[in-house]
N, C-alpha and C positions, 0 to 999 in steps of 0.2 A: 503493500498499500504505500502511495505517495504522499507526502504531507506539502500542503500550499499555504504560504503566508501571504496575507495582503497588506503589503506595507502602506497603503494609503486607508486602511481601515482604522476606526476610531477604538478597534479591542486592540489592547497590546499584543505584540506578536508573540511574548511568551504565553499569555493565555489561550491567543489561537492555537498554538500548538499543544498545550495541556491538555484543551479540550479534543482535539483530534487525535490524540493519542488515547484519550480516556474512551473516544467513541471507537475504534479503531478495536481496542481490547475488548471493549463492551460487546461490539457485536461479533467478536472471536475472529476478526481479521488477524489479529495476534492472541492465538490460544494460550491457557495457563502452561507456564513452563517455556513459553517461546522467547527466544533471545531477542532483546529489541536493537534497532540499527546504533551503530558507535555514534558519540558525540561529532565525529569527523564526517561519517556519512549522511549525517542529519545536517552538518553544517553545509555540505556540497549541496543537498537538496533543497534546502531552504533559505541558505543565504544568511542564516542567523550566525551570529558568533557562538564559539562552541561554550562559553562559560553561560551564555544565557540557556543553551541546550542542558548543561549541566545542571544549572538551579531548577530547570523545568522536571529533569529526571530525579532531581533531591527531593522536589515536594512531591512527587508521585509517590516515592518512596516513604515520604512522611505521611500520607495518606492511604498507604496501605494497598497501594494498586500494583507496585513492581517491588522487586529486592534484587538489591546489587551483590554480586558473587565476587569479591576481590581476586582480580585477575584473570576474570572470565566475563563479566558484562552485566548489563542489566537486563533482567528476566521478569515476563509477566508473573505475578506472585499467585501460586496455587494454594488456596487455602486449606484442601483435603490434605496437605502435605506438611502442615505448620503442626499439628497436634500428634504425640505419640499414638499410635493404635488407630489412627481415624482414617488410615489409608483403605479404599473401596478395594476389596478383591476382586470387583468386578468393573474396574475402571477400563479406559483403553489400553492402557502400557500393560495390564496384565493378562490381555488374552490369548496370547502367544503360549501360555501355559494352563492345565486345566487347575482348577480351584482347588482338588484335594492336592496336589503338588505343591501349589501356594501354602495351602496351610499348615503342612508337614513343614515347610522351609520356616515359617512364621514360627510355629512351636520350636524348632529347633534353634532358632535365634533367641528367644525366650529364656530356654533351657541354658544355652551358651552364655547368658548374661547372668546365670544362677539360680534362676527360677526352678523349682519343684515342679512336679505334673501338676499337683494339686494347686499350687499357686499359678500355674500356667491357665488351667482351668478357669479358676476363678477371675482371672484376667479376661479371659474372653468372653465368659459369661456376663461379666458386670458390663463389660463393654456393650453387646449385644443388649442386655436388659436396659440400658442407658439409650441406647439409639431408638429401641421400640418406644420407649417412654417420651423421648423428642418426636418422635413421629406422630404423637397423638392429637396435635395440632399445628398449623401453620401463623406464625406473626409476621406480618410485612409491615415492616418498617422504614420510613425515611424521616428527614426532618419536617416538621408541621409547614414551612413555609413551602415547602413540593410535596405534599401528601398526595398530590395527583399521580406522582411516580408509583406511590404504593398501591394507590387504587387500580394503575394500569396491569401492576404485577399481579395484584389480587384477581382482576378478572380473568387473565390467562389461567391461574392457577385453579381457581374456583370450579372451572369446567373440565379440567383434566387431573387434579388430584383429588382422589374421596376423602378426605379428611377435612375438617374445620379450618377456613381460612378468616382471619380477622386483621384489619388494619389499624396498627396503633403508632401514632407518631413519635418519634423517637424521645422527644421530651417526657414522653409519659410512660415510655417502657418500663421502668424500674418500678414503678406502682402497681403496673399490671401483673408484673413477674412476682412480686411480694406477695400477691394473692395467689397465683397458681403458678408455681416453677417448673411449668412441664412444658415442651414444644421447641420448635425450630423456628429461629428468627431467620428470615429471608429478605435480602435488601441488595441495592446494586451494589458494584465493586465501588462504587465511590465513597459510600458509608460504611463499608464493611469493618474498617478498622475500630471504631468508636462502639460500633455493636459486638464486637468481638471480647472486648472488655466487659460490658454488661452480660454478656452470655455466660462467660467464666464466672462472675460474681455469682450467678444464678443456678448455675449448672445446668444451662441448656445451650442448644447448638447455636450457631450463627454460618449462615451458608450465602455466597453472593451468586447472583444469578445473572446469565448474559442476555443481551439484547437480541434481537432478531437483526440481520445482516441489512433489511431493508433494501433488498437488490432491487425487487421491482418498481419501489419509488425512485430510488437513485437512477434507474435506467430512465425514467420519465423525466427524470430532474436535468439528466444528462442533455436529453433530445428537444428540449424546449427550444425555441426560437429566442434568440437574443431580442431584448425588448421586453420580453414576456414578462406578465406579474404572476407571482406565485404565493399563494397564501398557505400558512401552516397556522393549524387550528389544534390546539390539545388542551387536556386537563391540568397538564404538568408543566408549570414554569421553566424547570430544568431541561426539560426536552426541547422546547421551543429555543432558549438559548444555545443548546448544543447543537441545533438544527442550523439557526443563522450561522454558526461557527464554520459548519460543515458544507453548507451550499456557498458562503461566500467562498470558502477554499477552492470550491469546485469550479465555479462559475463567474467569480468575482463581481463586477459591475454589470455583468451582463443582463443581469434578471432583477427586475423590481422584486423586493420579498417584503412581505407584510406577515406578521405573527398575531395571532390573539387567543387569550385564555378563553375557553369557551363559553364561560358565563359573563363575559364583558361585551353585552350587547352593543354596545356605540361602536368599539373596536370591530366587533366582529361583521356589522353591517358596512363600515368603510372597505373592510377587505373583500367582502362578498361584491361590492360594487366595482372596486378595481381589478380583482384576480381573474385570468382565464382559467387556472388551475387552482384546485385548493386540496391539500393533502390534509388529512386530517386522522385521529386515532379513532379507536371504535367507541368510545363513551360519547365524543364528539360528534359522531355521525346525525344522528337525532336531531341533534342542536342544530346543527349547520344545515340540513335538510328541512327543518321548520321554520328557521329563519329564510330561506329560500323561498318558500312559499308566502310566509307572512310578507314579504318585502320585495314580490316579483316585480309590481307596477313600477318600483324604483330603480329596476336593472335592466341597463342596455341590452345584457345578453347573460345566459346562464353560464355560469363555471363549470369546468369538469370536477367533477368530485372524485377524489381517489382514497377510500380509507385504508389506513394501514391497520388491520385487524389484530394482527398479532405483533405484541409489544416484545414476548421471550422468545428465543429461540428453540426449535424442538427440541434439541439436542439439550439445552439446559433444563428443560421440564422432563426428560426423560431421565437426567442423572439425579436429579433432584429426587423423582420417585423412586428411585433407587436407594438412593441415602436415606431416606426416610421409611423405606421398607414397603412402599407401595407396589402392589403387583399388578401389571398389566392386564 
């Protein structure tokens, strides 16, 4: 994936790069464990100074999105490998060997560490019991200012995962867990690090999910004629900000871009009047369609509506179902 910096943009170059890398990771263009380009490679690609790129990488590491390995490089963080005994036997890295061989190898490793067979049994049993307990419900959490992102995640999960799914702002999460400390906290990679701290405190899991790659929407974006007005409507302010960064990096000033939170009626009407194409998330579709019908007489032409119905990738949903013990 190539990154593009708009030098004439009001958005600082470091912020543009930070958001583009986060999007690439969230959409699994760079999957967990993938080595990111070096500062030299990114400097050649973007025209930014290597010190600026190093600062962006440091901020990504502070935010828990990547990890730096001395003498090796910067890698996309895989939260499933961060805790002892948390690696799934059924991850893609493991498919080359049958599960029974992996189990024997794992038991041998514990014995070599000095564990008795009874202690090994207790470790495995406790881990499995803990995971089953954590799989009893899903709590989707992001900051209150972007609770729309939680709602998008919850909408995708509630129709595919056969366990209770609830949305809780990060600011209220500790209160909720103090009353019932079971479940799995699900969030985006942007917010994983602070939620892991809360999860450890209350003995629950915290797992990051990845976004869809939005290939259909990006293809439409690339094919729009220069001078077109594109509207983006979402319930998530964070998604709108990320979309602005990505679209400007791809098309620069070729497109006129307007964004609107779906409950901002005035902004939404202005967007409907100006846009030739509108991309919206699933929860915003009915709002956009109703606004079109209500204001039809004020519109010179009807914009084409493209609904990005899936916020999460199918792969990340399937992996989450395995992690919490849901059988397809």
